[in-house]
Each structure stands twice: as C-alpha cells, then as structure tokens.
C-alpha positions in Angstrom: 24.0 50.0 0.4 26.6 49.3 -2.0 26.5 49.1 -6.0 26.7 45.6 -7.2 29.3 44.6 -10.1 27.3 42.7 -12.4 28.9 40.8 -15.6 26.3 39.8 -18.2 27.3 37.3 -21.2 25.0 36.5 -24.4 25.5 35.6 -27.8 23.5 38.5 -29.2 22.8 42.0 -27.8 21.7 45.0 -29.4 22.6 46.6 -31.3 23.6 43.5 -32.8 20.6 41.4 -32.4 17.5 40.0 -34.1 15.4 41.1 -30.8 13.2 38.8 -28.6 15.5 37.0 -26.4 18.4 39.9 -26.6 15.7 42.9 -25.6 14.9 40.7 -22.7 18.4 40.8 -21.6 18.6 44.4 -22.4 15.3 45.5 -20.7 17.2 43.7 -17.6 20.7 45.4 -17.9 18.9 48.5 -18.0 16.5 48.1 -15.2 19.6 47.4 -13.0 21.8 50.0 -14.2 18.9 52.5 -13.4 18.9 51.2 -9.7 22.5 52.2 -9.8 24.4 49.2 -10.3 27.5 48.7 -12.4 26.4 46.5 -15.5 28.7 45.0 -18.2 27.2 43.3 -21.0 29.8 41.1 -22.9 28.4 39.4 -26.4 29.9 38.4 -29.9 29.1 40.7 -32.6 30.7 37.9 -35.1 27.4 35.6 -34.5 25.2 38.3 -35.5 26.9 39.2 -38.7 28.0 35.8 -40.1 24.1 35.0 -39.6 23.2 38.2 -42.2 22.3 40.9 -39.4 23.1 44.3 -40.4 24.6 46.7 -37.9 22.0 49.0 -36.4 22.1 52.2 -34.9 23.7 52.7 -31.5 21.0 53.9 -29.0 21.3 56.6 -26.3 23.5 56.1 -23.3 21.6 53.7 -20.8 24.2 53.3 -18.1 25.0 49.6 -19.6 28.5 49.0 -20.4 28.6 47.0 -23.9 31.5 45.0 -24.9 30.9 43.7 -28.0 33.6 40.8 -29.1 34.8 40.3 -32.6 37.8 38.0 -34.1 39.8 38.7 -37.0 38.3 35.7 -38.6 34.7 35.5 -37.2 33.3 32.5 -39.0 36.6 30.3 -37.8 35.8 31.7 -34.3 32.2 30.9 -34.0 33.0 27.6 -35.6 35.4 26.7 -32.9 33.1 28.0 -30.0 30.3 25.7 -31.6 32.6 22.6 -32.0 34.4 22.7 -29.0 32.5 24.5 -26.5 34.2 26.8 -25.3 35.8 30.5 -25.9 38.6 29.3 -28.0 39.4 33.0 -29.4 37.9 35.4 -26.9 39.0 33.4 -24.1 41.7 35.8 -22.6 39.6 38.8 -23.2 37.1 37.2 -21.0 39.4 36.5 -18.2 40.7 40.1 -18.7 37.1 41.8 -18.3 36.6 39.5 -15.4 39.5 40.5 -13.8 38.8 44.3 -14.3 35.2 44.1 -13.4 35.4 41.8 -10.2 31.7 41.1 -10.3 29.4 40.3 -7.7 27.4 38.0 -10.1 27.9 36.6 -13.3 25.1 36.0 -15.3 24.9 33.9 -18.1 22.3 34.0 -21.0 22.3 32.4 -24.2 26.1 31.4 -24.3 25.9 29.3 -27.4 28.5 31.3 -29.8 30.0 33.6 -27.0 31.7 30.4 -25.1 29.3 27.5 -25.0 29.8 25.2 -21.6 33.4 26.2 -21.2 32.6 30.0 -20.2 30.4 28.9 -17.3 33.2 27.9 -15.0 35.3 31.0 -15.8 35.2 33.9 -12.9 34.6 34.3 -9.5 31.0 35.6 -8.2 27.4 34.2 -8.0 26.8 32.3 -10.9 23.7 32.6 -12.8 22.3 30.9 -16.0 19.1 32.2 -17.7 17.3 29.8 -20.2 15.9 32.3 -22.5 15.9 29.3 -25.1 16.1 25.4 -24.8 19.6 25.2 -26.1 20.7 23.6 -22.5 18.9 20.7 -23.8 18.5 21.2 -27.8 21.4 22.0 -30.0 18.8 24.0 -32.4 17.5 25.7 -29.2 13.9 25.3 -30.0 13.3 21.6 -30.0 11.5 21.9 -33.1 12.7 18.7 -34.8 13.9 18.3 -38.2 12.7 21.8 -38.8 9.4 20.5 -39.3 7.7 19.2 -35.9 7.7 19.3 -32.4 10.5 17.2 -30.5 9.2 14.6 -28.4 12.5 12.5 -27.9 15.6 13.6 -28.9 17.3 12.4 -32.7 20.0 15.0 -32.0 22.3 13.9 -34.9 20.1 13.8 -37.5 18.5 17.0 -36.5 21.2 19.0 -36.4 22.3 17.7 -40.2 18.8 18.8 -41.1 19.4 22.3 -39.6 22.8 22.1 -41.8 24.8 23.0 -38.5 28.1 21.0 -37.4 26.9 18.2 -34.9 28.3 19.2 -31.3 30.3 16.3 -30.1 30.8 17.7 -26.8 27.1 17.0 -26.1 27.7 13.4 -25.7 30.7 13.9 -23.3 28.9 15.4 -20.2 30.7 19.0 -20.7 27.5 21.0 -20.3 26.1 19.1 -17.6 29.5 19.4 -15.6 29.7 23.0 -16.5 26.0 23.7 -15.2 27.3 22.2 -11.7 29.2 25.6 -11.4 26.2 27.6 -11.8 24.6 28.8 -8.0 21.1 29.3 -9.7 19.5 28.1 -13.0 16.4 30.1 -14.0 13.7 29.2 -16.5 11.3 31.4 -17.8 7.9 29.4 -17.1 6.8 26.2 -15.5 6.5 24.5 -19.1 10.1 25.5 -19.7 11.6 23.9 -16.4 9.2 20.7 -17.0 10.8 20.5 -20.9 14.3 21.0 -19.7 13.6 18.1 -16.9 11.9 15.7 -19.6 15.2 16.4 -21.9 17.7 15.4 -19.1 18.8 18.5 -17.3 19.2 17.1 -14.3 19.7 20.6 -11.9 17.1 22.4 -10.2 15.7 25.5 -11.9 13.7 28.5 -10.6 10.9 30.1 -12.6 11.4 33.7 -13.1 9.5 35.4 -15.8 10.2 38.2 -18.0 8.8 41.7 -17.4 7.7 44.9 -18.8 7.9 48.5 -17.3 4.8 50.0 -16.6 3.7 52.8 -19.0 3.3 56.4 -17.6 0.0 56.5 -19.5 -1.6 54.1 -21.9 -1.3 54.9 -25.7 -4.3 56.2 -27.8 -5.8 53.4 -29.9 -4.8 53.5 -33.5 -7.6 54.7 -35.6 -5.8 54.5 -39.0 -7.3 51.1 -40.1 -10.8 51.5 -41.7 -12.0 48.2 -40.3 -11.6 46.4 -36.8 -8.7 44.1 -36.7 -6.9 41.3 -34.6 -2.9 41.9 -34.5 0.0 39.6 -34.9 3.1 40.9 -33.8 6.7 39.3 -33.9 9.3 37.8 -36.2 8.0 36.3 -39.4 9.3 32.4 -39.0 7.6 29.3 -40.0 7.8 28.2 -36.3 5.5 31.3 -35.4 2.4 29.5 -36.8 1.1 32.4 -38.8 0.6 30.5 -41.7 -2.1 28.5 -39.8 -4.3 31.5 -39.1 -5.0 32.6 -42.7 -7.5 30.0 -43.4 -9.3 31.2 -40.5 -9.3 34.4 -42.1 -11.3 33.0 -44.8 -14.2 32.1 -42.6 -14.1 35.3 -40.5 -14.8 38.4 -42.9 -15.9 40.8 -39.9 -12.4 42.0 -39.0 -9.1 41.8 -40.5 -5.5 40.6 -39.4 -2.7 43.2 -39.3 0.7 41.6 -39.3 3.6 43.6 -37.5 7.1 42.4 -38.1 9.5 41.2 -40.6 11.6 38.1 -41.1 13.1 35.3 -43.3 9.7 33.6 -43.9 7.9 36.9 -44.9 8.0 36.2 -48.6 6.3 32.8 -48.2 3.7 34.1 -45.9 3.1 36.6 -48.3 2.7 34.1 -50.9 0.3 32.1 -48.7 -1.9 35.2 -48.0 -2.4 35.8 -51.5 -5.0 38.2 -52.6 -7.0 38.1 -49.3 -8.0 41.6 -48.6 -8.6 40.8 -44.5 -4.7 40.1 -44.5 -2.1 43.2 -44.3 1.4 43.0 -43.8 2.5 46.4 -42.2 6.2 45.7 -41.2 8.2 46.7 -38.5 6.9 50.0 -36.3 8.3 52.0 -33.5 7.6 51.1 -30.2 4.9 54.1 -29.7 3.3 52.8 -33.1 3.3 49.3 -31.7 1.7 50.4 -28.7 -0.9 52.2 -30.5 -1.8 49.3 -32.7 -2.1 46.8 -29.5 -4.5 49.5 -28.5 -6.4 49.5 -31.3 -6.9 45.7 -31.8 -9.7 43.4 -30.8 -7.0 41.2 -29.6 -3.6 39.4 -30.2 -3.4 36.2 -32.1 -0.2 34.2 -30.8 0.0 31.0 -32.8 3.3 29.3 -32.4 3.9 26.0 -33.1 6.9 25.6 -31.3 8.1 25.4 -27.7 8.6 28.7 -26.6 9.7 29.6 -23.4 7.5 32.5 -22.3 6.1 34.7 -25.0 7.1 38.5 -24.2 4.3 39.5 -26.8 1.8 38.2 -24.3 2.6 40.6 -21.7 3.0 43.6 -23.8 -0.6 42.9 -25.3 -1.5 42.8 -21.2 0.1 46.2 -20.4 -2.2 47.8 -22.9 -5.3 46.2 -21.9 -5.7 44.1 -25.0 -6.9 40.2 -24.8 -4.7 37.4 -26.2 -5.8 34.2 -28.4 -3.0 31.9 -28.1 -2.4 28.5 -29.3 -2.7 25.8 -26.4 0.8 24.8 -26.5 4.0 25.5 -24.3 3.8 28.4 -22.0 0.9 30.1 -23.4 -2.0 28.1 -21.1 -0.3 29.0 -17.7 0.0 32.9 -18.9 -3.4 32.9 -20.5 -5.1 31.2 -17.4 -3.1 33.1 -14.8 -4.2 36.4 -16.2 -8.2 35.5 -17.1 -7.3 37.9 -20.1 -7.8 35.4 -23.2 -8.7 32.2 -25.0 -6.7 29.6 -26.0 -6.9 27.5 -29.4 -5.8 24.1 -31.1 -8.2 24.0 -33.9 -9.3 26.6 -36.7 -12.6 26.0 -35.2 -11.6 27.3 -31.9 -9.6 30.2 -33.2 -12.7 31.3 -34.8 -15.2 31.0 -32.3 -12.4 32.9 -29.9 -12.1 35.7 -32.4 -16.3 35.8 -32.7 -16.7 36.0 -28.9 -14.0 38.8 -28.6 -15.7 41.0 -31.6 -19.5 40.2 -31.1 -19.7 40.6 -27.1 -17.9 43.9 -26.0 -18.4 42.9 -22.6 -16.4 39.9 -23.0 -13.7 42.1 -24.4 -14.1 44.9 -21.8 -13.8 42.3 -18.9 -10.7 40.8 -20.6 -9.2 44.0 -21.3 -9.4 44.7 -17.5 -7.8 41.3 -16.3 -5.3 41.9 -18.8 -4.0 45.2 -16.9 -4.8 43.7 -13.6 -2.4 40.6 -14.2 0.1 42.5 -15.7 0.4 44.9 -12.9 0.3 41.9 -10.0 2.5 39.6 -12.1 4.7 40.9 -14.8 5.3 44.4 -14.1 9.0 45.6 -13.4 9.2 46.3 -9.9 7.0 42.8 -9.0 9.5 40.5 -11.1 12.5 42.3 -9.9 11.5 41.7 -6.5 11.1 37.8 -7.2 14.8 38.1 -8.7 16.1 39.8 -5.6 14.7 37.0 -3.6 15.7 34.0 -5.6 19.4 35.8 -6.2 19.6 36.1 -2.2 18.7 32.6 -1.7 21.4 31.7 -4.2 24.0 33.6 -2.4 23.1 32.5 1.0 23.7 28.8 -0.8 26.8 30.0 -1.9 28.0 31.3 1.5 28.1 35.0 0.4 26.0 36.6 3.5 27.0 40.3 2.3 25.4 39.9 -1.4 22.7 38.1 0.3 22.2 40.9 2.6 22.3 43.8 -0.1 19.9 41.7 -2.3 17.7 41.0 0.9 17.7 44.9 1.4 16.4 45.6 -2.1 19.3 45.9 -4.5 17.2 44.9 -7.2 14.0 46.0 -6.2 15.1 49.9 -4.9 18.5 50.3 -6.0 21.4 51.7 -4.2 
C-alpha cells in the first residue's frame, strides 16, 4: 500500500494557535503521519498574531510538514480574505504547494482567514471539509448572536457589527454554497452540529465523524495535592463557556471545591465574579501530564457552556481517564453523555447541585459512571475506532468521485493500519 499525500488547510495550527480546534487538526495530522502518510499542514500565521497570540515554542519533530503563511502586511492580507472570501495574498503560494505535493486528499478545516470559500475549488484530489465550528453558516463561527444569546434565526449583518467585524458581503452571493459543491465529503463533528448546519441553510449532506484521542499506556495517578474533594473545569476562560453560571451553585455546595484549569480573555472578569469564595480556585494552565492527574483526582468534570459547541473534546478527555461528566443540556453534550452513560445533564442551578451531590454522596454511582466512561471511550472515541470510521467515509467519497485506487487504499486500512 502506498503512502498517501494529504494537504490540510486551516487558519490556526500549533504553535500559532489558541488550542481547541487546532489541537484536533494537529492530532489527526500526527496520527496519519505516524501511519506512514505524507502530511502537509498549511496555515495562516498572521491571523494568530493579529489576534494577540504570542509565538509559542515549536514542538519536537512529529512527521508533519508545517507551512505557515505570512504576508508583508498581515492585517491587510487577512482583511482582504475576510472581505473577498478568497486567498488574495497567498493564492500563488497555495497553488505552488498543491502543485508540489500532488495531494491524494485536500483536507480543509477552518479556512476562514487562510482562504475563505475561494480556497475550496483549488487543486486536484479528494476534497474534504471538516466543520470544527459553525463558520459555514455563521460569520462569527459560534451561533452566539450579538455576543449575548443563542442564535435561533439569522440577524447576521447586525450581529457582525456587534462583534466589531466587517460584514462579509460574499455570504449573500451564494459563493460559499457554490464552493462547497466542490467538496466530496463534508464532516460534522456531532449529530447536533449536522442538524444545526441544515437548520441554518446548508444544503449539502454532512457525515458525522467525532473527535478522538489516543488511549493512554496507563492511567495517571490521581492528583492528591488538593486538601478537599473537588470538581473540575477545564478550558479557555470565555463568557460563552458558561463558567460564571457555576459560581452561585458553589455557594450552595460547601462539600467540595471547584478547581479551574485554563486561561483566557474572560479570566479577570471571572475572578471578579468569584470574589472571595474559598471553594473556587483558579489554577491556570497545566501540562498534559498534570491535567491528566487533575482529571483522575476529580469527582467529576463540569461542562457549563452556554453556546452551541460542535462537539466538546474535554468530555472525551475526561472519559479517557474514567472521570464522570456533568454537562449542560445543550448542543452536542446530551448525545455524548447519554451515549456514554458516564454522567449527568443539567439545565438549572438546582439540577447542577443535585448532580454534584449524586456523584459525591454515592461512591457506587461515581464508580459505575467511571467504568462506563472508560468503556465508552474505548468503544467510540479511541483513536483506532474513529480512524476506522474516517477511512470508511473517505473510501465511500473516493468511490463517489470515481477514484478507485484511493478507495481501495482506504478500504484496505490506510487510515487505521498505515502503510
């Protein structure tokens, strides 16, 4: 079986990324490189720097070829792409990369600032779009209208102005819709996200393929450095993550602490909201090994997002380590929690407090959910299981395109077993 040439496009990619979706792209790129495939990731460095990102240290070699695009005037380059919906500054370089790499698969992720819809028709090969966000149907990516509420109908012009973003007139021309017709496969990360894309006007069919994590050779030892039982929050500190809604519940729950791991633009405001509550502690960012230990030591992970996520990678991070989850009954969380049997859902403060009490007061309940978490992770979200599903979906798309050779390679296990 020959090695496949795969070119991935995305706006953010480590070390020029804020985490989240970019880590998911990196995880896939590394998994396929480890299986012997030739992987090139092309991303836009300017977009990260313009948004205030600081250049991070480059990680050790991982078999992935990273090409970071940067313009002489990054702000102008990004503005032209955002406004015109095509890679004005970098078009020639992108064509050059595609001609050099001769990809079997062109894999688009978040293309908002690396090329917009104008990037999608470029190049030859099996063309895939993976919707890590709701950018295909929402200029602000998150279906969070006016920066304060869930979006239930389009007010895009006013909403973009409220986000202090220049309105994208190309969204009213059918340009994106026509560009998506060039895709052989469009991926949603959850059934919920697929339904939302359809509700907001996407006419192309989507295939649901979730995120994954590699299994761990052994589970971390639980963190024992905290003197009291604790629940955990992990993620970027942004208003849409809903952490502020958990604080009043902690006033009613003196039996455990809330440890917050992460940082973000909303951190100072959250610390002000938390005030002098002794049972809420902000611990900042942690290394992966430290994070695993905190997961293992927690009574449960609390996921209170108030926006429409497309998946929720932290849920399966928690499941991988056998830690139950308490998630808001919103977006994709119900389908993930209910499929796993490894947690509880809440809508109200009372339900959140009851869920916390059920886990802490009944060790048998927590133990059963912990077992269910590990079992569901191994059956549904473990790397080899998900890559098998990707291989099947890509093989069907290749057959539909008429590429029998690529379909044969994928059917033979190119994604699962490598070359």
